[in-house]
C-alpha positions as CSV (number, residue, x, y, z in Angstrom):
1,M,-20.6,23.4,-5.8
2,N,-17.1,24.9,-5.8
3,S,-15.3,22.5,-3.6
4,S,-14.5,18.8,-4.2
5,Q,-15.5,18.4,-0.6
6,D,-19.1,18.8,-1.7
7,H,-18.9,15.5,-3.4
8,V,-18.2,13.5,-0.2
9,V,-21.0,11.6,1.4
10,G,-20.2,9.6,4.6
11,G,-16.5,9.7,4.1
12,E,-16.7,8.4,0.5
13,A,-16.8,10.2,-2.8
14,S,-20.2,10.2,-4.4
15,P,-20.6,8.2,-7.6
16,G,-19.4,10.2,-10.6
17,S,-17.2,12.6,-8.7
18,R,-13.4,12.2,-9.1
19,L,-10.9,12.2,-6.3
20,P,-7.6,13.9,-7.0
21,S,-4.9,11.5,-8.1
22,G,-2.3,10.2,-5.7
23,V,-0.5,7.1,-4.3
24,V,-1.8,4.8,-1.6
25,W,1.2,2.9,-0.3
26,L,0.3,-0.3,1.6
27,T,3.2,-1.7,3.6
28,G,3.6,-4.6,6.0
29,L,5.0,-8.1,6.4
30,S,4.3,-10.8,3.9
31,G,0.9,-12.2,4.9
32,S,-0.3,-9.0,6.5
33,G,-3.0,-8.6,3.9
34,K,-1.5,-6.0,1.4
35,T,-2.8,-7.7,-1.8
36,T,-6.2,-8.4,-0.3
37,M,-6.6,-4.8,0.8
38,A,-5.3,-3.5,-2.5
39,T,-7.8,-5.6,-4.4
40,E,-10.7,-4.5,-2.2
41,L,-9.7,-0.8,-2.2
42,E,-9.4,-1.0,-6.0
43,R,-12.9,-2.6,-6.3
44,R,-14.5,0.0,-4.0
45,L,-12.9,3.0,-5.7
46,R,-13.7,1.7,-9.2
47,G,-17.3,1.3,-7.9
48,Q,-17.3,5.0,-7.2
49,G,-16.1,5.7,-10.7
50,Q,-12.4,6.4,-9.8
51,R,-9.5,5.6,-12.1
52,V,-7.3,3.2,-10.2
53,F,-4.3,1.0,-10.9
54,V,-2.7,-1.5,-8.5
55,L,1.1,-2.2,-8.4
56,D,1.5,-5.5,-6.5
57,G,4.9,-6.6,-5.3
58,D,4.7,-10.2,-6.6
59,K,3.7,-9.2,-10.1
60,V,6.2,-6.4,-10.4
61,R,9.0,-8.7,-9.2
62,Q,8.2,-10.9,-12.2
63,G,8.6,-8.1,-14.8
64,L,10.0,-4.6,-14.1
65,C,12.2,-5.8,-11.2
66,S,13.0,-9.4,-12.3
67,D,16.7,-8.5,-12.4
68,L,16.7,-7.7,-8.7
69,G,17.4,-9.9,-5.7
70,F,16.7,-9.3,-2.0
71,S,19.8,-7.7,-0.8
72,A,19.4,-4.3,1.0
73,E,20.6,-2.5,-2.2
74,D,18.3,-4.5,-4.5
75,R,15.3,-3.8,-2.2
76,K,16.1,-0.1,-2.3
77,E,16.3,-0.2,-6.1
78,N,13.0,-2.2,-6.2
79,I,11.2,0.5,-4.2
80,R,12.8,3.3,-6.1
81,R,11.5,1.9,-9.4
82,I,8.0,1.3,-8.0
83,A,7.8,4.8,-6.5
84,E,8.7,6.3,-9.9
85,V,6.1,4.2,-11.7
86,A,3.5,5.1,-9.0
87,R,4.3,8.8,-9.5
88,L,3.8,8.5,-13.2
89,F,0.3,6.9,-12.7
90,A,-0.5,9.7,-10.3
91,D,0.7,12.3,-12.8
92,A,-1.6,10.7,-15.4
93,G,-4.6,11.4,-13.1
94,L,-5.0,7.9,-11.5
95,I,-5.0,6.7,-7.9
96,C,-2.1,4.2,-7.8
97,I,-2.4,1.6,-5.0
98,V,1.1,0.1,-4.2
99,A,1.1,-3.2,-2.3
100,F,4.8,-3.9,-1.3
101,I,6.5,-5.0,1.9
102,S,8.9,-2.0,1.4
103,P,10.7,-2.8,4.6
104,Y,12.8,0.4,5.0
105,R,11.5,3.7,6.3
106,A,14.0,5.7,4.2
107,D,12.8,4.1,1.0
108,R,9.1,4.8,1.8
109,A,10.1,8.4,2.8
110,R,11.8,8.8,-0.6
111,A,8.7,7.5,-2.3
112,R,6.6,10.1,-0.4
113,S,8.9,12.9,-1.4
114,L,8.1,12.3,-5.1
115,L,4.5,13.4,-4.6
116,P,3.0,16.8,-3.7
117,S,1.9,17.2,-0.1
118,G,-1.4,15.3,0.6
119,R,-1.0,13.0,-2.4
120,F,0.7,10.1,-0.7
121,V,-1.2,8.0,1.8
122,E,0.9,5.5,3.8
123,V,-1.1,2.6,5.2
124,Y,0.6,0.2,7.6
125,L,-1.0,-3.3,7.6
126,N,0.0,-4.4,11.0
127,A,-0.2,-8.0,11.8
128,P,2.2,-9.8,14.3
129,L,4.8,-12.0,12.8
130,E,3.2,-15.1,14.3
131,V,-0.1,-14.3,12.6
132,C,1.6,-13.7,9.3
133,E,3.4,-17.0,9.6
134,R,0.2,-18.8,10.4
135,R,-1.5,-17.4,7.3
136,D,1.6,-18.0,5.1
137,P,-0.4,-18.1,1.9
138,K,2.6,-18.9,-0.3
139,G,4.6,-21.1,2.1
140,L,7.4,-18.5,2.3
141,Y,7.8,-18.4,6.0
142,A,8.2,-22.1,6.3
143,R,10.8,-22.0,3.5
144,A,12.6,-19.1,5.2
145,R,12.6,-20.9,8.6
146,A,14.1,-24.0,6.8
147,G,16.9,-21.8,5.4
148,Q,15.6,-22.1,1.8
149,I,15.1,-18.3,1.5
150,Q,17.8,-15.9,2.5
151,A,17.2,-12.3,3.7
152,F,13.4,-12.9,4.3
153,T,11.7,-9.9,5.8
154,G,10.7,-10.5,9.4
155,I,12.8,-13.7,9.7
156,S,16.4,-13.0,8.5
157,A,15.9,-9.4,7.3
158,P,14.5,-6.4,9.1
159,Y,11.2,-4.7,8.7
160,E,10.9,-1.1,9.9
161,P,7.3,-0.2,10.8
162,P,6.1,3.2,9.8
163,L,6.3,5.7,12.6
164,E,3.5,8.0,11.5
165,P,1.4,6.4,8.7
166,E,-1.8,8.0,7.7
167,L,-3.6,4.8,8.7
168,E,-2.6,1.7,10.6
169,L,-4.8,-1.4,10.1
170,R,-4.6,-4.2,12.6
171,T,-5.4,-6.9,10.1
172,D,-5.2,-9.6,12.8
173,K,-8.1,-8.0,14.8
174,L,-10.3,-6.4,12.1
175,T,-12.3,-8.1,9.4
176,I,-11.6,-7.5,5.7
177,E,-14.8,-5.5,5.6
178,E,-13.8,-3.3,8.6
179,C,-10.3,-2.7,7.2
180,A,-11.7,-1.9,3.7
181,S,-14.2,0.6,5.1
182,L,-11.6,2.4,7.2
183,L,-9.2,2.4,4.2
184,V,-11.7,3.9,1.8
185,Q,-12.7,6.6,4.3
186,K,-9.0,7.5,5.0
187,V,-8.0,7.6,1.3
188,T,-11.0,9.7,0.4
189,G,-10.3,12.1,3.2
190,C,-6.6,12.4,2.6
191,L,-6.8,12.9,-1.2
192,L,-9.5,15.5,-0.7
193,G,-7.4,17.3,1.9
194,G,-10.1,17.0,4.5
195,P,-9.9,16.6,8.3
196,V,-10.1,12.8,8.1
197,C,-6.4,12.8,7.1
C-alpha cells in the first residue's frame, strides 16, 4: 500500500490509519449547530484513531481573545488569532476543528491562505435566521432583539455566507446523524486529496 487512499473504506479512514493534518473550519450563525457538529466530528475522528483538537468560539473568547469585543476590527483580530492557532495545531500533525461564526469572507479567506492547498476545509452550517432564533440555546437572539447585545451577527451585524465552501450542511433540514456522516466523508476525502473534495 503506497497511497494513503488505500486506507479509506466507504469514505472514512480505516481504524489505525492517519489522515493528513489540516483545519476544518465550521462557520454559520449562532445556533446553526457549529459546536454540536464540531463535537460529533471530533468524536468520530477520534474513534478512527485520528489526533484532533477543537477550537470553539465561546471557549476561546473566554481566554485567548477575552480582550476583544465585537466591533468589525475586533472580530477580524479574533479570527486572525484563531487561524494562527489552528495552523499551529495542523503544523503539529493534528486535525484542528474550528467552530466560529467568523462572519466575514475576507477573514475566512485569510485563514485558508495560512494552510497548504487541500489542508483547509470550509464547512458552512446553513440554517435560516428564524430557525437559529427558535433554537437560541443561550438566549442571545432574544437579548439582541431587546437591544441588550450590540453588533450581534444576523441581527445588527452582517454575516457573509461562504460562496464556495467545501461543504454546506442544511442543519435545519438534516439530522445530526446525517450532517455528521456527510461531514466525516467530506473531511476524509478532502484531507486525502481525493475526488470527494
